[in-house]
BAFI-3210 file (N, C-alpha, C; in Angstrom, 3 decimals, decimal comma, padded with zeros to 6 digits):
// residues 303
n [1|2|3|4|5|6|7|8|9|10|11|12|13|14|15|16|17|18|19|20|21|22|23|24|25|26|27|28|29|30|31|32|33|34|35|36|37|38|39|40|41|42|43|44|45|46|47|48|49|50|51|52|53|54|55|56|57|58|59|60|61|62|63|64|65|66|67|68|69|70|71|72|73|74|75|76|77|78|79|80|81|82|83|84|85|86|87|88|89|90|91|92|93|94|95|96|97|98|99|100|101|102|103|104|105|106|107|108|109|110|111|112|113|114|115|116|117|118|119|120|121|122|123|124|125|126|127|128|129|130|131|132|133|134|135|136|137|138|139|140|141|142|143|144|145|146|147|148|149|150|151|152|153|154|155|156|157|158|159|160|161|162|163|164|165|166|167|168|169|170|171|172|173|174|175|176|177|178|179|180|181|182|183|184|185|186|187|188|189|190|191|192|193|194|195|196|197|198|199|200|201|202|203|204|205|206|207|208|209|210|211|212|213|214|215|216|217|218|219|220|221|222|223|224|225|226|227|228|229|230|231|232|233|234|235|236|237|238|239|240|241|242|243|244|245|246|247|248|249|250|251|252|253|254|255|256|257|258|259|260|261|262|263|264|265|266|267|268|269|270|271|272|273|274|275|276|277|278|279|280|281|282|283|284|285|286|287|288|289|290|291|292|293|294|295|296|297|298|299|300|301|302|303]
n.u [008,058|005,747|004,520|002,761|004,345|005,504|007,225|010,307|010,101|011,424|010,272|007,689|005,049|003,810|000,370|-001,762|-002,713|-004,274|-005,906|-004,442|-003,294|-001,089|-001,052|000,427|001,280|002,496|005,261|006,598|009,134|011,744|011,644|009,054|007,507|008,170|006,921|004,223|004,125|004,522|002,493|000,168|-002,644|-002,134|-001,852|000,260|-000,217|000,381|000,682|000,859|002,307|000,611|-001,978|-005,411|-008,063|-011,293|-011,560|-009,126|-005,642|-003,288|-000,282|002,654|003,049|002,073|004,419|005,217|002,593|001,602|002,763|001,599|-001,128|-001,001|000,090|-001,794|-004,086|-003,305|-003,208|-005,919|-007,080|-006,282|-007,732|-010,262|-010,384|-011,863|-014,376|-014,566|-012,869|-009,764|-007,927|-005,154|-002,095|000,654|003,324|005,800|007,629|009,109|012,122|012,009|009,415|008,891|006,965|004,889|003,388|001,416|001,106|-001,568|-004,502|-005,955|-009,182|-012,660|-014,015|-016,702|-018,857|-019,388|-019,312|-019,093|-020,591|-020,707|-022,473|-022,361|-022,718|-023,873|-022,710|-020,786|-021,439|-023,722|-024,997|-025,604|-027,455|-029,424|-030,298|-031,587|-033,590|-034,349|-033,544|-031,061|-029,623|-032,163|-032,982|-035,021|-034,443|-034,467|-036,064|-034,437|-031,693|-028,186|-025,011|-022,694|-024,320|-025,132|-026,380|-029,515|-029,079|-026,384|-026,169|-026,385|-025,124|-024,745|-022,562|-021,779|-018,895|-016,504|-014,819|-011,347|-010,841|-013,488|-016,366|-017,701|-021,115|-023,880|-026,116|-029,235|-030,205|-031,697|-030,638|-028,167|-028,966|-029,995|-027,667|-025,894|-027,460|-029,918|-028,983|-026,195|-026,171|-027,433|-025,551|-023,314|-024,265|-024,711|-022,095|-020,716|-021,941|-021,353|-018,545|-018,240|-019,451|-017,719|-015,272|-015,977|-016,419|-013,836|-012,359|-013,651|-012,930|-010,392|-010,625|-011,541|-013,892|-015,460|-016,849|-017,837|-017,305|-015,747|-015,903|-014,537|-015,368|-014,688|-014,922|-013,800|-012,803|-014,307|-016,557|-016,529|-016,944|-014,816|-012,910|-011,380|-008,881|-007,943|-008,515|-010,418|-008,849|-007,459|-007,944|-010,172|-012,106|-013,877|-012,425|-012,854|-011,759|-012,953|-013,302|-013,643|-015,960|-018,773|-021,870|-023,371|-021,512|-018,609|-016,489|-013,340|-010,761|-009,033|-007,617|-007,460|-008,747|-007,606|-006,218|-008,356|-009,714|-007,794|-007,583|-010,014|-009,856|-009,331|-006,569|-005,466|-006,374|-007,756|-010,192|-012,813|-014,627|-013,263|-012,144|-009,484|-006,566|-005,898|-003,457|000,054|000,548|001,164|004,155|003,531|000,924|001,247|002,882|001,239|-000,856|000,451|001,145|-001,376|-002,234|-000,272|-000,769|-003,363|-002,814|-001,133|-002,771|-004,886|-003,665|-001,979|000,706|004,015|004,753]
n.v [000,437|001,564|003,909|006,872|008,407|009,786|008,006|008,311|007,637|006,683|008,342|008,538|010,303|011,139|011,089|010,532|009,223|006,589|004,737|002,381|002,145|003,751|006,083|006,778|008,764|008,895|011,126|014,252|013,899|012,543|009,769|009,450|010,345|008,368|006,223|006,933|006,826|004,112|002,784|004,333|005,972|005,649|004,512|004,023|001,663|001,239|-000,990|-000,530|-001,421|-000,588|-000,778|-000,661|000,065|000,438|002,931|004,172|004,509|002,322|001,875|-000,148|-000,928|-003,966|-006,298|-007,220|-007,203|-005,574|-006,785|-009,336|-008,612|-007,513|-009,604|-011,610|-010,391|-010,221|-012,939|-013,651|-012,010|-013,389|-015,785|-014,881|-013,852|-014,589|-013,866|-011,116|-008,224|-006,791|-004,104|-004,224|-003,477|-003,887|-005,499|-004,553|-002,699|000,000|-000,847|-000,274|-000,726|-003,271|-006,190|-005,269|-003,548|-002,403|-001,544|000,174|000,555|003,737|004,476|005,442|005,544|003,807|005,172|003,315|000,864|-002,414|-004,968|-008,375|-010,834|-013,972|-015,029|-014,170|-011,515|-009,006|-005,632|-006,255|-008,118|-006,518|-004,750|-006,561|-007,567|-005,358|-004,783|-007,035|-007,165|-006,663|-003,977|-003,410|-005,873|-008,507|-011,013|-014,465|-015,283|-015,836|-016,067|-016,111|-014,869|-015,561|-017,257|-019,096|-017,646|-018,072|-017,641|-015,948|-012,370|-009,059|-006,325|-003,236|-000,399|002,978|004,773|005,725|008,702|009,185|008,368|008,271|006,030|003,342|003,282|001,176|000,868|000,968|-001,008|000,566|003,054|002,826|002,611|005,182|006,588|005,629|004,786|002,607|000,502|000,317|-000,194|-002,707|-004,183|-003,996|-005,335|-007,890|-008,659|-008,548|-010,602|-012,766|-012,838|-013,310|-015,860|-017,477|-017,135|-017,987|-020,702|-021,557|-020,935|-022,580|-025,134|-025,187|-025,312|-023,028|-020,616|-018,101|-015,501|-012,918|-010,212|-007,238|-005,317|-003,240|-001,347|000,057|002,108|001,779|004,112|003,259|002,299|-000,252|-002,340|-002,729|-004,660|-003,445|-001,943|-003,659|-007,218|-009,674|-010,060|-010,461|-007,954|-006,941|-008,812|-011,402|-014,209|-017,458|-020,288|-023,266|-025,652|-024,833|-023,455|-022,261|-021,379|-018,722|-017,526|-015,333|-015,904|-017,634|-016,057|-015,211|-012,580|-009,063|-009,223|-009,903|-007,603|-005,791|-006,988|-006,772|-003,985|-003,290|-004,502|-004,844|-004,791|-002,987|-000,548|001,378|003,803|003,669|005,669|007,980|009,307|009,421|007,808|004,262|002,899|001,997|-001,144|-004,231|-006,273|-009,046|-009,093|-007,917|-009,874|-012,165|-011,302|-010,880|-013,555|-014,696|-013,416|-014,328|-017,066|-017,217|-016,442|-018,568|-020,853|-020,296|-019,853|-022,003|-021,708|-021,135|-018,460]
n.w [013,711|015,025|015,598|014,403|012,860|009,806|007,256|005,441|002,302|-000,716|-003,564|-002,686|-000,996|002,157|002,983|004,683|007,882|009,516|012,161|012,056|009,492|007,119|004,483|001,353|-001,506|-004,929|-005,245|-006,548|-007,403|-009,585|-009,073|-008,057|-010,238|-012,035|-010,814|-011,191|-013,978|-014,365|-012,895|-012,858|-011,378|-008,177|-004,727|-001,882|000,493|003,785|006,388|009,720|012,949|014,857|017,336|017,965|020,254|021,506|020,275|020,683|020,000|021,108|023,101|023,642|020,070|018,295|017,603|014,253|013,446|011,343|009,125|009,202|008,765|006,172|004,568|004,991|003,948|001,226|000,610|000,952|-001,028|-003,298|-002,980|-003,457|-005,960|-008,217|-007,560|-007,025|-008,193|-006,914|-005,302|-005,480|-006,977|-007,065|-005,241|-005,042|-003,207|-001,212|000,607|003,337|004,111|003,392|002,958|004,533|003,056|000,244|-003,171|-004,410|-006,450|-006,773|-005,685|-005,996|-003,032|-001,445|000,995|003,150|005,649|005,025|006,430|007,201|008,954|010,423|012,809|016,084|017,919|019,711|018,653|017,266|018,895|021,114|019,973|019,177|021,662|022,616|020,737|019,286|016,727|014,114|012,649|011,621|010,684|011,457|013,925|015,091|018,251|021,423|020,918|021,776|023,023|020,578|019,117|016,159|013,227|011,416|008,689|006,993|007,446|006,077|007,561|007,586|008,337|009,331|008,123|010,274|011,447|012,389|015,750|016,281|016,470|014,483|013,407|013,439|010,698|008,848|005,958|004,251|004,784|003,565|000,897|000,603|000,688|-001,343|-003,439|-005,082|-006,858|-006,391|-003,622|-003,554|-004,975|-003,282|-001,007|-002,087|-002,931|-000,487|001,021|-000,631|-000,519|002,220|002,437|000,867|002,262|004,835|004,432|003,647|005,955|007,833|006,971|007,933|010,611|011,823|012,834|011,064|012,343|011,850|009,503|008,222|005,372|002,747|-000,098|-003,326|-006,308|-009,644|-012,255|-014,469|-013,304|-012,215|-009,406|-006,672|-004,397|-001,494|000,724|003,723|004,023|005,575|007,900|011,272|012,335|011,055|011,237|013,037|014,216|015,365|017,305|016,085|017,488|020,063|020,189|021,835|022,337|024,236|025,749|025,784|023,035|022,644|020,711|017,615|017,614|018,500|020,932|023,308|023,974|024,243|026,417|028,455|028,663|029,812|032,225|035,835|036,262|034,438|035,285|033,937|033,108|031,064|030,527|030,904|028,796|028,277|026,873|027,188|029,561|028,883|027,199|028,875|028,567|028,369|027,411|024,919|023,675|023,744|022,131|019,677|019,156|018,708|016,368|014,553|014,718|013,635|010,991|010,171|010,491|008,714|006,157|005,901|005,786|007,112|009,235]
ca.u [007,021|004,545|003,922|002,134|005,282|005,667|008,537|010,882|010,084|011,789|009,219|006,363|004,746|002,789|-000,837|-002,792|-002,526|-005,432|-005,552|-003,459|-002,643|-000,553|-001,176|001,377|001,038|003,738|005,598|006,950|010,531|011,832|011,192|007,600|006,961|008,336|005,859|002,978|004,203|004,452|001,288|-001,010|-003,114|-002,011|-001,408|000,984|-000,924|001,338|000,063|001,782|002,106|-000,268|-003,170|-006,429|-009,160|-012,215|-011,315|-007,826|-004,446|-002,553|001,150|003,353|002,389|002,223|005,438|004,862|001,163|001,380|003,142|000,543|-002,330|-000,769|000,271|-003,066|-004,954|-002,880|-003,630|-007,366|-007,399|-006,116|-008,833|-011,523|-010,171|-012,901|-015,638|-014,543|-011,507|-009,257|-007,209|-003,699|-001,395|002,009|003,913|007,154|007,540|010,399|012,632|011,639|008,065|008,753|006,131|003,755|002,822|000,916|000,756|-002,980|-005,216|-006,803|-010,585|-013,694|-014,488|-018,083|-018,826|-020,155|-018,630|-019,936|-020,405|-021,475|-022,471|-022,916|-022,899|-024,299|-021,827|-020,383|-022,486|-024,946|-025,641|-026,154|-028,649|-030,420|-030,862|-032,445|-034,691|-034,656|-033,114|-029,750|-029,777|-033,504|-033,258|-035,525|-033,783|-035,280|-035,939|-033,655|-030,278|-027,256|-023,682|-022,059|-025,276|-025,057|-027,615|-030,114|-028,289|-025,606|-026,904|-025,637|-025,453|-023,790|-022,270|-021,149|-017,443|-016,243|-013,551|-010,374|-011,259|-014,918|-016,635|-018,707|-022,479|-024,687|-027,207|-030,124|-029,966|-032,311|-029,696|-027,154|-029,623|-030,082|-026,313|-025,203|-028,417|-030,439|-028,155|-024,921|-026,450|-027,693|-024,280|-022,469|-024,815|-024,467|-020,670|-020,335|-022,403|-020,604|-017,201|-018,354|-019,737|-016,496|-014,272|-016,460|-016,163|-012,390|-011,927|-014,211|-012,086|-009,145|-010,925|-011,778|-015,190|-015,492|-018,116|-018,280|-016,202|-016,038|-015,262|-014,680|-015,371|-014,607|-015,252|-012,868|-013,424|-015,284|-017,716|-016,346|-016,837|-013,533|-012,643|-010,242|-008,395|-007,540|-009,658|-010,460|-007,738|-007,936|-008,369|-011,454|-012,965|-013,791|-012,100|-012,942|-011,423|-014,216|-013,398|-013,958|-017,193|-019,799|-022,756|-023,764|-020,388|-017,646|-015,700|-011,908|-010,667|-007,720|-007,610|-006,977|-009,620|-006,711|-005,960|-009,611|-009,994|-006,859|-007,897|-011,181|-009,639|-008,815|-005,111|-005,066|-006,733|-008,256|-011,612|-013,185|-015,402|-012,402|-011,740|-008,043|-006,133|-005,451|-002,015|000,826|000,271|002,241|004,839|002,885|-000,257|001,784|003,359|000,096|-001,598|001,242|001,031|-002,706|-002,236|000,555|-001,475|-004,451|-002,197|-000,616|-003,884|-005,679|-002,919|-001,185|002,105|004,720|005,003]
ca.v [001,206|001,486|005,231|007,391|009,294|009,437|007,512|008,882|006,550|007,247|008,395|008,580|011,403|010,757|011,913|010,250|008,122|006,162|004,054|001,324|002,281|005,011|006,175|007,617|008,857|009,259|012,535|014,878|013,621|011,587|008,440|009,488|010,432|007,037|005,381|007,277|006,297|002,646|002,239|005,198|006,658|004,644|004,883|003,004|001,390|000,650|-001,454|-000,368|-002,352|000,038|-001,539|000,236|-000,542|001,426|004,205|004,719|003,779|001,974|001,658|-000,150|-001,706|-005,429|-006,607|-008,021|-007,155|-005,018|-007,793|-010,355|-008,066|-007,343|-010,897|-012,329|-009,749|-010,639|-014,335|-013,668|-011,442|-014,482|-016,745|-014,234|-013,138|-014,907|-013,275|-009,654|-007,703|-006,039|-002,872|-004,395|-003,320|-004,419|-005,607|-004,020|-001,521|000,341|-001,822|000,087|-001,222|-004,569|-007,173|-004,655|-002,507|-002,767|-000,472|-000,088|001,495|004,712|004,238|006,229|004,625|003,932|005,552|002,299|-000,323|-003,535|-005,994|-009,618|-011,577|-015,313|-015,338|-012,986|-011,081|-007,615|-004,607|-006,914|-008,714|-005,410|-004,264|-007,638|-007,635|-004,189|-004,652|-008,276|-006,982|-006,061|-003,029|-003,523|-007,247|-009,295|-012,292|-015,321|-015,105|-016,817|-016,134|-015,708|-014,497|-016,656|-018,068|-019,060|-017,131|-018,971|-017,400|-014,712|-011,140|-007,856|-005,339|-002,165|000,620|004,183|004,832|006,770|009,422|008,775|008,746|007,990|004,618|003,074|003,106|000,320|001,572|000,085|-001,122|001,734|004,166|002,622|002,990|006,642|007,134|005,252|004,421|001,237|-000,481|000,137|-000,845|-004,125|-004,794|-004,112|-006,413|-009,161|-008,988|-008,785|-011,934|-013,754|-012,919|-013,971|-017,284|-018,122|-017,118|-018,799|-022,101|-021,801|-020,921|-023,744|-026,284|-025,077|-025,356|-021,673|-020,005|-016,685|-015,053|-011,755|-009,502|-005,898|-005,111|-001,922|-001,403|001,305|001,998|002,274|005,117|002,646|001,868|-001,587|-002,395|-003,348|-004,913|-002,589|-001,900|-005,002|-008,121|-010,917|-010,145|-010,387|-006,594|-006,617|-009,999|-012,216|-015,614|-018,242|-021,713|-024,005|-026,703|-024,225|-022,661|-022,636|-020,219|-018,359|-016,853|-014,756|-016,982|-017,392|-015,497|-014,919|-011,160|-008,197|-009,296|-009,924|-006,193|-005,212|-007,539|-006,199|-002,564|-003,158|-005,279|-004,081|-004,658|-001,804|000,650|002,379|004,136|003,901|006,904|009,131|009,989|009,276|006,534|003,286|002,916|001,107|-002,578|-005,028|-007,122|-010,351|-008,859|-007,699|-011,136|-013,057|-010,793|-011,218|-015,005|-014,989|-012,961|-015,256|-018,353|-017,087|-016,451|-019,899|-021,793|-019,988|-019,987|-023,236|-021,331|-020,699|-017,023]
ca.w [013,035|015,842|015,726|013,194|012,179|008,396|006,868|004,229|001,329|-002,020|-004,578|-002,077|-000,076|003,134|002,865|005,690|008,823|010,278|013,407|011,797|008,193|006,615|003,031|000,631|-002,942|-005,616|-005,153|-007,829|-007,739|-010,701|-008,641|-007,970|-011,597|-012,630|-010,252|-011,882|-015,342|-014,341|-012,276|-012,967|-010,168|-007,112|-003,389|-001,126|001,743|004,721|007,638|010,844|014,059|015,845|017,717|018,521|021,002|022,068|019,596|021,059|019,589|022,321|022,953|022,353|019,027|018,323|016,592|013,068|013,153|010,020|008,125|009,204|008,127|004,732|003,904|005,038|002,955|-000,113|000,447|000,750|-002,342|-004,269|-002,825|-003,830|-007,227|-009,201|-007,098|-007,089|-008,351|-005,772|-005,646|-005,429|-008,249|-006,962|-003,903|-005,180|-002,334|-000,612|001,570|004,708|004,411|002,733|003,643|005,219|002,207|-001,077|-004,095|-004,699|-007,313|-006,081|-006,028|-005,351|-001,993|-000,983|002,412|003,874|006,157|004,592|007,455|007,115|010,218|010,424|014,227|016,833|018,989|019,551|018,573|016,804|020,064|021,904|019,279|019,227|023,018|022,825|019,767|018,574|015,338|013,858|011,538|011,057|010,251|012,595|014,170|015,962|019,696|022,172|020,548|022,830|022,529|019,845|018,349|014,695|012,659|010,427|007,478|007,157|007,175|005,738|008,598|007,285|009,342|008,823|008,248|011,269|011,409|013,399|017,092|016,419|016,235|013,461|013,893|012,585|010,020|008,108|004,514|003,622|004,912|002,532|-000,357|000,573|000,541|-002,589|-004,479|-005,071|-007,573|-005,695|-002,341|-003,823|-005,373|-002,091|-000,179|-002,774|-002,880|000,905|001,424|-001,416|000,054|003,518|002,243|000,415|003,331|005,949|004,080|003,686|007,355|008,515|006,605|008,687|012,037|012,318|012,542|010,720|012,936|011,084|008,860|007,711|004,076|002,120|-001,558|-004,068|-007,734|-010,640|-013,121|-015,386|-012,531|-011,637|-007,951|-006,343|-002,983|-001,148|002,095|004,130|003,892|006,336|008,857|012,656|012,660|010,427|011,312|014,250|013,968|016,593|017,169|015,949|018,506|021,352|020,059|022,799|022,470|025,582|026,408|024,850|022,443|022,402|019,364|017,039|017,282|019,571|022,102|024,473|024,292|024,745|027,748|029,415|028,846|030,684|033,452|036,982|036,180|033,668|036,018|032,990|033,118|029,663|030,439|031,204|027,563|028,105|026,308|028,190|029,828|028,004|027,296|029,466|027,581|028,150|026,569|023,572|023,112|023,518|020,984|018,492|018,928|018,151|014,969|013,775|014,683|012,661|009,659|009,827|010,347|007,509|004,901|005,857|005,617|008,313|009,182]
c.u [005,713|003,893|003,337|003,060|005,479|007,093|009,003|011,044|010,355|010,629|007,827|006,247|003,614|001,580|-001,846|-002,333|-003,838|-004,985|-004,418|-002,652|-002,163|-000,632|-000,155|000,943|002,355|003,997|006,023|008,430|010,572|011,347|009,671|006,947|007,080|007,270|004,528|002,971|003,978|003,086|000,028|-001,349|-003,168|-001,691|-000,622|000,290|000,028|000,602|001,114|001,546|001,212|-001,482|-004,145|-007,470|-009,992|-011,878|-010,052|-006,730|-003,587|-001,061|001,591|002,528|002,631|003,230|004,910|003,393|000,896|001,728|002,077|-000,696|-002,164|-000,680|-001,021|-004,060|-004,599|-003,313|-005,131|-007,756|-007,280|-007,280|-010,151|-011,491|-011,260|-014,258|-015,684|-013,095|-011,081|-008,356|-005,697|-003,105|-000,044|002,396|005,392|007,186|008,923|010,808|012,163|010,266|007,810|007,924|004,886|003,060|002,397|000,726|-000,647|-003,571|-006,046|-008,238|-011,464|-014,359|-015,948|-018,076|-019,648|-019,191|-019,552|-019,675|-021,301|-021,345|-023,090|-023,237|-023,210|-023,333|-021,547|-021,555|-023,804|-025,725|-026,294|-027,464|-029,781|-031,086|-031,839|-033,701|-035,140|-034,249|-031,638|-029,876|-031,128|-033,881|-033,758|-034,785|-034,641|-035,062|-034,992|-032,198|-029,408|-025,920|-023,029|-023,012|-025,006|-026,406|-028,189|-029,451|-027,514|-026,423|-025,925|-026,053|-024,487|-023,610|-021,720|-019,645|-017,094|-014,912|-012,634|-010,811|-012,738|-015,144|-017,779|-020,071|-023,237|-025,836|-028,043|-029,713|-030,555|-031,396|-028,578|-027,721|-029,669|-028,725|-025,733|-026,151|-028,777|-029,463|-026,848|-025,124|-026,666|-026,406|-023,376|-022,955|-024,510|-023,001|-020,223|-020,727|-021,697|-019,194|-017,256|-018,564|-018,477|-015,486|-014,685|-016,187|-014,693|-011,908|-012,403|-013,396|-010,800|-009,389|-011,193|-013,173|-014,965|-016,838|-018,694|-017,064|-016,680|-015,232|-015,450|-014,553|-015,227|-014,953|-014,104|-013,566|-014,468|-016,518|-017,600|-016,207|-015,642|-013,413|-011,345|-009,861|-007,807|-008,758|-009,429|-009,223|-008,300|-008,323|-009,766|-012,484|-012,858|-013,576|-012,109|-012,446|-012,716|-014,393|-013,803|-015,241|-018,259|-020,704|-023,174|-022,661|-019,552|-016,737|-014,206|-011,737|-009,229|-007,690|-007,142|-007,892|-008,804|-006,437|-007,206|-009,874|-009,082|-007,227|-009,049|-011,002|-009,164|-007,302|-004,701|-005,350|-007,340|-009,765|-012,013|-013,914|-014,547|-012,065|-010,249|-007,717|-005,749|-003,945|-001,277|000,520|001,439|002,870|004,117|001,623|000,171|002,163|002,206|-000,718|-000,858|001,081|-000,306|-002,800|-001,458|-000,141|-002,616|-003,904|-001,798|-001,738|-004,637|-004,914|-002,213|000,288|002,702|005,041|006,493]
c.v [001,131|002,836|005,677|008,328|008,823|008,977|008,239|007,748|007,125|007,179|008,552|009,745|010,984|011,680|011,677|009,124|007,842|005,492|003,059|001,598|003,699|004,976|007,157|007,668|009,211|010,757|013,063|014,749|012,697|010,182|008,381|009,542|009,087|006,075|005,655|006,726|004,794|002,140|003,077|005,818|005,659|005,299|003,721|002,856|000,627|000,272|-001,371|-001,474|-001,751|-000,854|-000,561|-000,581|000,583|002,846|004,919|003,870|003,576|001,862|000,579|-000,873|-003,194|-005,813|-007,551|-007,952|-006,640|-005,987|-008,883|-009,842|-007,984|-008,688|-011,715|-011,723|-010,198|-012,077|-014,411|-013,070|-012,514|-015,466|-016,193|-013,653|-013,412|-014,321|-011,774|-009,198|-006,930|-004,901|-003,016|-004,324|-004,005|-004,572|-005,215|-002,678|-001,202|-000,641|-001,546|-000,438|-002,574|-005,514|-006,589|-003,616|-003,075|-001,485|-000,771|000,983|002,452|004,564|005,342|005,350|004,889|004,194|004,618|001,225|-001,504|-004,729|-007,192|-010,345|-012,946|-015,779|-014,041|-012,699|-009,600|-006,650|-005,183|-007,529|-007,634|-004,921|-005,296|-007,695|-006,484|-004,222|-005,954|-008,227|-006,574|-005,262|-003,205|-004,901|-008,037|-010,631|-013,125|-014,997|-016,147|-016,928|-015,593|-015,315|-015,707|-017,528|-017,952|-018,588|-018,109|-018,852|-016,103|-013,486|-010,005|-006,762|-004,167|-001,195|001,853|004,058|006,020|007,454|008,879|009,284|008,553|006,496|004,463|002,877|002,221|001,125|000,559|000,010|000,079|002,949|004,057|003,023|004,511|007,282|006,868|004,871|002,947|000,226|-000,749|-000,561|-002,341|-004,856|-004,985|-005,233|-007,773|-009,577|-009,308|-010,194|-013,034|-013,950|-013,645|-015,479|-018,040|-018,235|-017,987|-020,276|-022,459|-021,872|-022,173|-025,000|-026,327|-025,002|-024,009|-021,215|-018,536|-016,149|-013,871|-011,101|-008,171|-005,684|-003,672|-002,085|000,006|001,053|002,522|003,350|004,544|002,104|000,489|-001,493|-003,259|-003,499|-004,209|-002,750|-003,261|-005,909|-009,358|-011,131|-010,155|-008,975|-006,284|-007,725|-010,625|-013,669|-016,352|-019,672|-022,538|-025,028|-026,149|-023,392|-023,168|-021,425|-019,991|-017,711|-016,169|-015,875|-016,628|-016,921|-015,246|-013,443|-010,363|-008,194|-009,336|-008,493|-005,542|-005,676|-006,917|-004,742|-002,370|-003,852|-004,383|-003,854|-003,379|-000,515|001,739|002,565|004,522|005,234|008,158|009,948|009,912|007,902|005,568|003,386|001,951|-000,369|-003,306|-005,945|-008,438|-010,211|-008,653|-009,035|-012,100|-012,610|-011,107|-012,704|-015,361|-014,562|-013,944|-016,607|-018,311|-017,150|-017,867|-020,912|-021,559|-020,293|-021,328|-022,984|-020,924|-019,223|-016,762]
c.w [013,799|016,047|014,404|012,436|010,740|008,142|005,614|003,224|-000,053|-003,022|-004,011|-001,102|000,842|003,023|003,986|006,610|009,536|011,556|013,194|010,533|007,902|005,084|002,475|-000,832|-003,622|-005,522|-006,522|-008,158|-008,950|-010,323|-008,575|-009,336|-012,312|-012,104|-010,956|-013,300|-015,366|-013,902|-012,484|-011,622|-009,011|-005,779|-002,808|000,219|002,660|006,002|008,744|011,877|015,143|016,116|018,367|019,273|021,601|021,581|020,071|020,417|020,830|022,037|023,944|021,297|019,210|017,244|015,504|012,693|011,738|008,911|008,041|008,464|006,617|004,028|003,909|004,047|001,544|-000,392|000,177|-000,596|-003,429|-004,193|-003,378|-005,242|-008,261|-008,813|-007,331|-007,295|-007,112|-006,240|-005,692|-006,836|-008,208|-005,506|-003,953|-004,456|-001,756|000,485|002,997|005,102|003,736|003,589|004,268|004,352|000,858|-001,888|-004,607|-005,610|-006,460|-006,589|-005,457|-004,313|-001,632|000,516|003,293|004,380|005,872|005,506|007,165|008,444|009,996|011,831|014,956|017,971|018,802|019,511|018,075|017,951|020,928|021,285|019,351|020,604|023,269|021,967|019,125|017,117|015,310|012,573|010,826|010,571|011,459|012,704|015,115|017,436|020,273|021,794|021,675|022,196|021,854|019,058|016,854|014,158|011,642|009,060|007,686|006,760|006,883|006,695|008,483|008,445|008,635|008,955|009,130|011,002|012,508|014,768|017,338|016,221|015,230|014,119|012,913|011,978|009,243|006,639|003,790|003,704|003,880|001,165|-000,483|000,316|-000,838|-003,721|-004,458|-005,655|-006,838|-004,357|-002,530|-004,192|-004,158|-001,180|-000,795|-002,655|-001,457|001,345|000,631|-000,851|001,397|003,346|001,806|001,558|004,506|005,683|004,146|005,127|008,087|008,212|007,424|010,190|012,659|011,910|012,204|011,177|012,171|010,451|008,329|006,436|003,621|000,609|-002,126|-005,515|-008,580|-011,477|-014,080|-014,658|-011,908|-010,113|-007,564|-004,822|-002,594|000,314|002,483|003,980|004,748|007,205|010,277|013,091|012,148|010,570|012,692|013,829|015,306|016,347|017,163|017,062|019,869|021,309|021,021|023,010|023,918|026,384|025,334|024,341|022,445|020,960|018,945|016,655|018,488|020,792|023,389|024,937|024,879|026,186|028,805|029,704|029,829|032,036|034,597|036,896|035,454|034,437|035,160|033,128|031,695|029,491|030,610|029,971|027,304|027,522|027,427|028,417|028,894|028,264|027,955|028,407|027,316|027,294|025,117|022,934|022,841|022,302|019,695|018,141|018,297|016,689|014,086|013,637|013,671|011,245|009,257|009,637|009,050|006,234|004,772|005,691|006,961|008,190|009,290]
res [m|t|g|a|a|a|l|d|l|p|g|w|r|h|v|y|s|g|k|v|r|d|l|y|e|p|d|t|t|p|a|g|l|a|l|r|d|r|h|g|d|v|v|l|v|v|a|s|d|r|v|s|a|y|d|h|v|l|s|p|g|i|p|d|k|g|v|v|l|t|q|l|s|l|w|w|f|e|q|l|a|d|l|v|p|n|h|v|v|s|t|d|v|p|d|a|v|a|g|r|a|m|v|c|r|r|l|g|m|f|p|v|e|c|v|a|r|g|y|l|t|g|s|g|l|v|e|y|r|a|t|g|e|v|t|g|i|p|l|p|a|g|l|v|d|g|s|r|l|p|e|p|v|f|t|p|a|t|k|a|e|l|g|e|h|d|e|n|v|s|y|d|a|v|v|a|t|v|g|d|d|t|a|a|r|l|r|e|l|t|l|q|v|y|a|r|a|e|g|i|a|r|e|r|g|i|i|l|a|d|t|k|l|e|f|g|a|r|p|d|g|t|t|v|l|a|d|e|v|l|t|p|d|s|s|r|f|w|p|a|a|e|w|h|p|g|r|a|q|p|s|y|d|k|q|i|v|r|n|w|a|l|s|p|e|s|g|w|d|r|a|s|g|e|a|p|p|p|l|p|p|e|v|v|e|r|t|r|s|r|y|v|e|a|y|e|l|l|t|g|e|t|f]
***
């Protein structure tokens, strides 16, 4: 399941494919109508093994990646259940997507990528070097790649279309999009989730440098945590014992793929607009190992 081709899933109809996830809704067959009767207004969220980098979906996929993302999200939803409700309704899914899919409540999604940063790196570092700020938040002078921030900050971004990349925006831009009350609630929940997860990860020898969350609203207005949560695709996890500010940190994520894509070995020109060439088997295997290692260290369970 490394391509974006829709699967034939009894009772479900394919409606959308993103870089990594495929969405299905109940169809009008007896099986689909039974799903609606049982669960109400739901979607089936399937995590594929596709891997994206620099706004391209690369090939081949990373074996078991979709299962790791789904199972890790489910584990985190349990750890956060007292802080914020989530959109998971059931894990009773068709056999073809067992382990990599969740039946989820359909929500009115907020058009904001809710990012919390406890450490400076990535696009935040680029912005800081240019302005001394991240999304309008002034930061102390002298910070370097990997510096721990004085306190975690909420640095939202726009939600990009497929093939585009997210753009960091100010808190005022979020207020203009969703209103004062909702913006404040999203910021509060994002920082609460980050604080809880950062502490859990730290106990397990992992630094949660930053994370990206998505929220939606139920019909009654309740704010709900949605999509994936605190996975190597949406977060930066670093081995705490190897943390050393002033350089790029080793990480439990697809950085191996990013590094290879930009290396002389790949021969890829990022400015060409073309997708990178196929990933070598050793890059695929090393990336899979990092995802599995992150899952096992965080949950304490064998994958």
